[in-house]
C-alpha positions in Angstrom: -67.2 63.2 49.7 -70.3 61.0 49.1 -68.9 57.6 48.1 -71.5 57.1 45.4 -70.4 60.3 43.6 -66.8 59.5 43.2 -66.9 57.7 39.8 -66.6 59.8 36.7 -67.4 58.9 33.1 -64.5 58.7 30.7 -63.4 61.9 29.0 -65.0 60.8 25.8 -68.5 61.3 27.3 -67.6 64.9 28.3 -66.3 65.6 24.8 -69.6 64.3 23.2 -71.5 67.3 24.7 -74.1 65.0 26.3 -74.3 65.6 30.0 -74.5 62.5 32.0 -74.6 62.1 35.7 -73.2 59.0 37.4 -73.2 57.2 40.7 -71.2 54.4 42.3 -73.2 51.3 43.2 -71.0 49.2 45.5 -67.9 50.9 43.9 -69.0 50.4 40.3 -69.9 53.4 38.2 -73.3 53.4 36.6 -74.4 56.3 34.3 -77.9 57.8 34.4 -79.2 57.2 30.9 -82.3 56.8 28.8 -82.6 55.1 25.5 -82.4 58.2 23.3 -79.4 59.5 25.1 -77.6 56.2 25.1 -78.2 55.7 21.3 -77.0 59.2 20.6 -73.9 58.9 22.7 -73.0 55.5 21.3 -73.3 56.7 17.8 -71.3 59.8 18.7 -68.6 57.5 20.1 -68.5 55.5 16.9 -67.6 58.7 14.9 -64.4 59.0 16.8 -60.9 58.0 15.7 -60.4 55.6 18.6 -62.1 52.5 20.0 -64.8 52.8 22.7 -66.5 50.4 25.1 -70.1 50.4 26.4 -71.1 48.2 29.4 -74.8 47.3 29.9 -74.9 46.8 33.6 -76.9 44.3 35.7 -76.8 43.3 39.4 -74.6 40.3 38.2 -72.1 42.8 36.8 -72.1 44.9 40.0 -71.4 41.8 42.1 -68.6 40.6 39.9 -67.1 44.1 40.3 -67.7 44.1 44.0 -65.8 40.8 44.4 -63.0 41.6 41.9 -61.3 45.0 42.1 -59.5 44.4 38.8 -62.8 43.8 37.0 -64.3 46.8 38.7 -61.5 49.0 37.4 -62.2 47.8 33.9 -65.9 48.6 34.1 -65.2 52.0 35.6 -62.9 52.7 32.7 -65.6 52.1 30.1 -66.9 55.0 28.0 -70.5 54.4 29.1 -72.1 52.1 31.7 -75.9 51.9 31.2 -78.4 50.5 33.7 -79.8 47.4 32.2 -81.1 45.9 35.4 -84.3 47.4 37.0 -82.8 47.1 40.5 -79.9 49.4 39.3 -82.4 52.0 38.1 -84.0 51.9 41.6 -80.6 52.3 43.1 -79.8 55.3 41.0 -83.0 56.9 41.9 -82.3 56.3 45.6 -79.0 57.9 45.1 -80.6 61.1 43.8 -80.9 60.5 40.0 -84.7 60.5 39.6 -84.6 60.5 35.8 -82.8 57.2 35.6 -84.4 54.6 33.3 -83.7 51.1 32.3 -81.6 50.7 29.1 -82.2 47.0 28.4 -79.6 45.2 26.3 -81.8 43.5 23.7 -83.9 46.7 23.3 -80.8 48.9 23.0 -79.4 46.5 20.4 -82.6 46.9 18.3 -82.7 50.7 18.7 -79.0 50.9 17.7 -79.6 48.7 14.6 -82.5 51.0 13.6 -80.3 54.0 14.0 -77.4 52.3 12.1 -79.8 51.4 9.2 -81.0 55.0 9.1 -77.5 56.5 9.2 -75.6 53.9 7.2 -73.4 52.7 10.0 -71.8 49.3 9.7 -72.5 46.8 12.4 -71.0 43.5 13.6 -71.6 40.7 16.1 -69.1 38.8 18.2 -70.2 36.0 20.4 -72.8 33.2 20.6 -72.8 30.2 18.3 -72.9 30.0 14.5 -76.5 29.0 14.6 -77.4 31.8 16.9 -75.6 34.4 14.7 -77.3 33.0 11.6 -80.8 33.3 13.2 -79.9 36.8 14.6 -78.8 38.1 11.2 -81.9 36.6 9.6 -84.1 38.4 12.1 -82.3 41.7 11.8 -82.2 41.7 8.0 -86.0 41.1 8.0 -86.7 43.9 10.4 -84.0 46.3 9.0 -83.5 45.4 5.3 -80.9 48.1 4.7 -78.8 47.3 7.8 -75.2 46.8 6.8 -73.9 43.7 8.7 -70.2 43.5 7.9 -68.9 41.2 10.6 -70.1 38.1 12.4 -68.0 35.7 14.4 -68.8 33.0 17.0 -65.5 32.4 18.9 -64.6 29.0 20.3 -65.5 28.2 24.0 -61.9 28.6 25.1 -59.4 31.4 25.3 -57.9 32.5 22.0 -54.2 32.1 21.6 -52.2 35.2 20.7 -52.2 34.5 17.0 -55.9 33.8 16.9 -56.5 37.0 18.8 -54.4 39.0 16.4 -56.3 37.5 13.5 -59.6 38.4 15.2 -58.6 42.0 15.7 -57.4 42.2 12.1 -60.7 40.8 10.8 -62.7 43.3 12.8 -60.6 46.2 11.6 -60.7 45.0 8.0 -64.5 44.7 8.1 -64.9 48.4 8.8 -67.4 47.8 11.5 -68.4 50.9 13.5 -70.8 49.3 16.1 -69.7 45.9 17.4 -72.2 44.1 19.5 -70.4 41.7 21.9 -72.3 38.8 23.4 -69.7 36.9 25.3 -71.4 37.1 28.7 -70.4 38.8 31.9 -67.6 39.2 33.0 -65.8 37.9 29.8 -67.3 40.5 27.4 -66.4 43.5 29.6 -62.8 42.3 29.9 -62.6 41.7 26.2 -64.0 45.1 25.2 -61.7 47.2 27.5 -58.6 45.1 26.8 -59.1 45.4 23.0 -60.4 49.0 23.0 -57.1 50.6 22.1 -56.5 48.1 19.3 -59.8 48.8 17.5 -61.5 51.8 16.0 -65.1 50.7 16.6 -67.4 51.1 19.5 -68.0 47.8 21.3 -71.3 47.3 23.2 -71.5 44.3 25.6 -75.1 43.1 25.4 -74.9 39.7 27.2 -77.7 37.3 26.2 -79.3 39.8 23.7 -78.3 37.6 20.7 -80.3 34.7 22.0 -83.3 36.8 23.0 -83.5 38.6 19.6 -82.8 35.3 17.7 -85.7 33.6 19.6 -83.4 31.0 21.3 -84.5 32.2 24.7 -87.8 33.5 26.1 -87.9 37.0 27.6 -89.7 37.6 30.8 -93.2 39.1 30.5 -93.3 42.9 30.6 -94.9 43.0 34.0 -92.1 40.9 35.5 -89.4 43.1 33.9 -91.1 46.3 35.2 -91.4 44.7 38.7 -87.7 43.8 38.8 -88.5 40.1 38.6 -86.8 39.2 35.4 -84.2 37.3 37.4 -86.9 35.0 38.7 -88.1 34.2 35.2 -84.6 33.5 33.9 -83.8 31.4 37.0 -86.9 29.3 36.3 -85.8 28.6 32.8 -82.2 27.8 33.6 -81.9 26.9 37.3 -78.8 24.8 37.1 -76.8 27.4 35.2 -78.1 30.5 37.0 -78.7 29.5 40.6 -75.5 31.0 41.9 -76.0 34.3 40.0 -79.4 34.9 41.5 -79.8 32.9 44.7 -76.3 33.8 46.0 -75.6 37.2 44.5 -79.0 38.9 44.8 -79.3 38.7 48.6 -75.7 39.9 48.9 -76.4 42.8 46.6 -79.5 43.9 48.6 -77.6 43.7 51.9 -74.5 45.5 50.6 -76.4 48.3 48.8 -78.7 48.8 51.9 -75.5 49.2 53.9 -74.1 51.7 51.4 -77.3 53.7 51.4 -77.5 53.8 55.2 -73.9 55.0 55.5 -74.4 57.7 53.0 -77.7 58.9 54.5 -76.0 59.0 58.0 -73.0 60.9 56.6 -75.4 63.5 55.0 -77.1 64.0 58.4 -73.8 64.5 60.1 -72.6 67.1 57.6 -76.0 68.9 57.3 
């Protein structure tokens, strides 16, 4: 069997009635999505009687999964894995999914907030700092006046003890939040979402740095750089000391590893043709 075809979405996707195709990129499942489908599916997941998790995938996430099998299993167990990074969209298309489009975390957050306002869904935010969350809430309430924000929490920059974690879960559940945006950064947010999914009734969406972008704390790359797959270069130029390993080390490894995957699969197809 073609290695890129082995990953399957969770059963919750099949039950939603929304047909999604998926591929494995270096062993990590990425679903072929567009904004409208992703918003519809996430909202459908939030109507269920169990928790759900949505990963917004980038090259960084793929390489974390490539290096850590335990993390890869967590991501592959998510209810939905969208293609945030433009390079992942290109990979999906090279693997036969021509309709794949980018589902960018900050834009997905805004589209989900618009949908939540229109349908009366309750939203919450976990991650960032108190100042970031305050600016984020101010921005969203200005753009979506009827948006029901029922939970907002900036955790400390350390692991929570068991009692603190139990209190956090209780606070999330008591708030009645239906769509929980998680901005803890990769790989922490994906671990948190999947590990807490069965203890929550909301749908958690890992959106990385979306809080900072929407709040205006960080500049977003110009549109042409995003479309050209050069957003990483813009981000690296703004935070070189923090992001050098993510981009200068991981990006070349990703290109080489995916090229190897693609060559092996094309060769296998020729052999079996």
